[in-house]
C-alpha positions as a Markdown table, in Angstrom:
| # | Residue | x | y | z |
|---|---|---|---|---|
| 1 | Unk | -79.0 | -13.3 | 14.5 |
| 2 | Unk | -75.3 | -13.1 | 12.7 |
| 3 | Unk | -74.6 | -16.8 | 10.7 |
| 4 | Unk | -71.6 | -18.3 | 10.2 |
| 5 | Unk | -71.0 | -21.0 | 7.7 |
| 6 | Unk | -67.7 | -23.4 | 8.2 |
| 7 | Unk | -66.2 | -25.3 | 4.4 |
| 8 | Unk | -63.3 | -27.2 | 4.3 |
| 9 | Unk | -63.0 | -29.8 | 7.6 |
| 10 | Unk | -62.0 | -33.2 | 6.2 |
| 11 | Unk | -59.6 | -36.1 | 6.8 |
| 12 | Unk | -56.3 | -34.4 | 5.4 |
| 13 | Unk | -52.9 | -36.8 | 5.5 |
| 14 | Unk | -51.0 | -35.2 | 7.2 |
| 15 | Unk | -48.7 | -33.2 | 5.8 |
| 16 | Unk | -50.8 | -31.9 | 3.1 |
| 17 | Unk | -52.0 | -28.4 | 2.6 |
| 18 | Unk | -56.5 | -27.9 | 3.3 |
| 19 | Unk | -57.8 | -24.8 | 3.4 |
| 20 | Unk | -60.8 | -23.8 | 5.3 |
| 21 | Unk | -63.4 | -20.7 | 4.2 |
| 22 | Unk | -65.6 | -19.3 | 6.7 |
| 23 | Unk | -69.0 | -16.8 | 5.7 |
| 24 | Unk | -70.9 | -14.4 | 7.4 |
| 25 | Unk | -74.4 | -14.3 | 6.5 |
| 26 | Unk | -73.6 | -10.3 | 6.6 |
| 27 | Unk | -70.7 | -8.0 | 5.3 |
| 28 | Unk | -67.2 | -9.5 | 5.8 |
| 29 | Unk | -66.3 | -5.4 | 6.9 |
| 30 | Unk | -68.9 | -5.6 | 9.5 |
| 31 | Unk | -67.4 | -7.6 | 12.0 |
| 32 | Unk | -64.3 | -5.7 | 14.3 |
| 33 | Unk | -62.3 | -9.3 | 13.6 |
| 34 | Unk | -62.4 | -12.5 | 12.1 |
| 35 | Unk | -60.7 | -15.0 | 13.7 |
| 36 | Unk | -60.5 | -19.3 | 13.3 |
| 37 | Unk | -60.5 | -21.4 | 17.0 |
| 38 | Unk | -59.2 | -25.0 | 17.4 |
| 39 | Unk | -60.7 | -27.2 | 20.1 |
| 40 | Unk | -58.0 | -30.8 | 20.2 |
| 41 | Unk | -59.5 | -31.9 | 23.8 |
| 42 | Unk | -59.6 | -28.7 | 26.4 |
| 43 | Unk | -59.7 | -25.2 | 25.4 |
| 44 | Unk | -60.9 | -23.6 | 22.2 |
| 45 | Unk | -57.3 | -21.1 | 21.2 |
| 46 | Unk | -57.3 | -19.2 | 19.0 |
| 47 | Unk | -55.4 | -20.6 | 15.7 |
| 48 | Unk | -55.2 | -16.5 | 13.9 |
| 49 | Unk | -57.2 | -13.1 | 13.7 |
| 50 | Unk | -57.5 | -10.9 | 10.8 |
| 51 | Unk | -59.5 | -6.7 | 11.5 |
| 52 | Unk | -61.7 | -4.6 | 9.3 |
| 53 | Unk | -58.7 | -2.6 | 8.0 |
| 54 | Unk | -56.5 | -6.3 | 7.1 |
| 55 | Unk | -54.4 | -6.7 | 10.3 |
| 56 | Unk | -53.6 | -10.5 | 11.2 |
| 57 | Unk | -52.5 | -11.7 | 14.3 |
| 58 | Unk | -51.3 | -15.0 | 14.5 |
| 59 | Unk | -51.1 | -18.0 | 18.1 |
| 60 | Unk | -46.9 | -18.6 | 17.6 |
| 61 | Unk | -47.6 | -22.5 | 16.8 |
| 62 | Unk | -49.7 | -21.1 | 13.6 |
| 63 | Unk | -47.1 | -18.3 | 12.4 |
| 64 | Unk | -45.1 | -19.3 | 9.0 |
| 65 | Unk | -47.3 | -22.1 | 8.1 |
| 66 | Unk | -51.0 | -21.4 | 8.2 |
| 67 | Unk | -52.3 | -18.1 | 6.9 |
| 68 | Unk | -55.3 | -16.0 | 7.6 |
| 69 | Unk | -57.3 | -14.0 | 4.2 |
| 70 | Unk | -60.4 | -13.2 | 3.2 |
| 71 | Unk | -62.3 | -11.6 | 0.2 |
| 72 | Unk | -66.1 | -10.1 | -0.3 |
| 73 | Unk | -67.4 | -13.5 | 0.8 |
| 74 | Unk | -65.0 | -15.2 | 3.1 |
| 75 | Unk | -62.8 | -15.7 | 5.7 |
| 76 | Unk | -60.1 | -18.4 | 4.6 |
| 77 | Unk | -58.2 | -20.6 | 6.7 |
| 78 | Unk | -54.7 | -21.6 | 5.0 |
| 79 | Unk | -52.6 | -25.1 | 6.6 |
| 80 | Unk | -49.1 | -26.0 | 4.6 |
| 81 | Unk | -47.8 | -29.3 | 5.8 |
| 82 | Unk | -50.7 | -30.1 | 8.7 |
| 83 | Unk | -50.1 | -31.9 | 11.7 |
| 84 | Unk | -51.5 | -34.8 | 13.6 |
| 85 | Unk | -51.1 | -32.4 | 16.6 |
| 86 | Unk | -53.2 | -30.4 | 14.5 |
| 87 | Unk | -55.9 | -32.5 | 14.5 |
| 88 | Unk | -59.4 | -30.9 | 15.9 |
| 89 | Unk | -62.6 | -29.2 | 15.5 |
| 90 | Unk | -61.6 | -25.8 | 13.5 |
| 91 | Unk | -64.6 | -22.8 | 14.1 |
| 92 | Unk | -65.0 | -19.6 | 12.9 |
| 93 | Unk | -65.5 | -15.9 | 15.4 |
| 94 | Unk | -66.8 | -13.5 | 14.4 |
| 95 | Unk | -66.5 | -10.3 | 17.0 |
| 96 | Unk | -68.1 | -7.4 | 16.6 |
| 97 | Unk | -67.6 | -4.4 | 19.7 |
| 98 | Unk | -68.6 | -7.1 | 23.0 |
| 99 | Unk | -70.6 | -9.7 | 20.6 |
| 100 | Unk | -69.4 | -13.0 | 19.3 |
| 101 | Unk | -70.7 | -15.3 | 17.1 |
| 102 | Unk | -69.3 | -18.8 | 16.3 |
| 103 | Unk | -69.4 | -20.9 | 13.3 |
| 104 | Unk | -70.6 | -25.1 | 13.4 |
| 105 | Unk | -67.0 | -26.2 | 13.2 |
| 106 | Unk | -65.5 | -27.9 | 10.8 |
| 107 | Unk | -63.3 | -30.9 | 11.3 |
| 108 | Unk | -59.9 | -31.5 | 10.3 |
| 109 | Unk | -58.2 | -34.8 | 11.7 |
| 110 | Unk | -55.0 | -35.8 | 10.3 |
| 111 | Unk | -53.7 | -38.7 | 9.6 |
| 112 | Unk | -50.1 | -40.9 | 8.7 |
């Protein structure tokens, strides 16, 4: 069973620049995609993802301030200037063929 361990969530002042990390129990390069989703009251929405080849995708709302990256150990989501509307639980996702795995979620709460 694949496990995704997230870290880096917490209280963030509006305008802050947090970084979340997600370390899978298998090699990052074993997955077609790894990505980050945000869940606020409502649906869980894709924020950004990175393919095994290194291609990145960002939701329109994330372009310009969110950066997804990786090394051999983990996938990261870095935000510049976090906004109060971006409070939520950030979930790491790993996709391999038709299967998906989720992390436990990292709560980012933005305060003024």
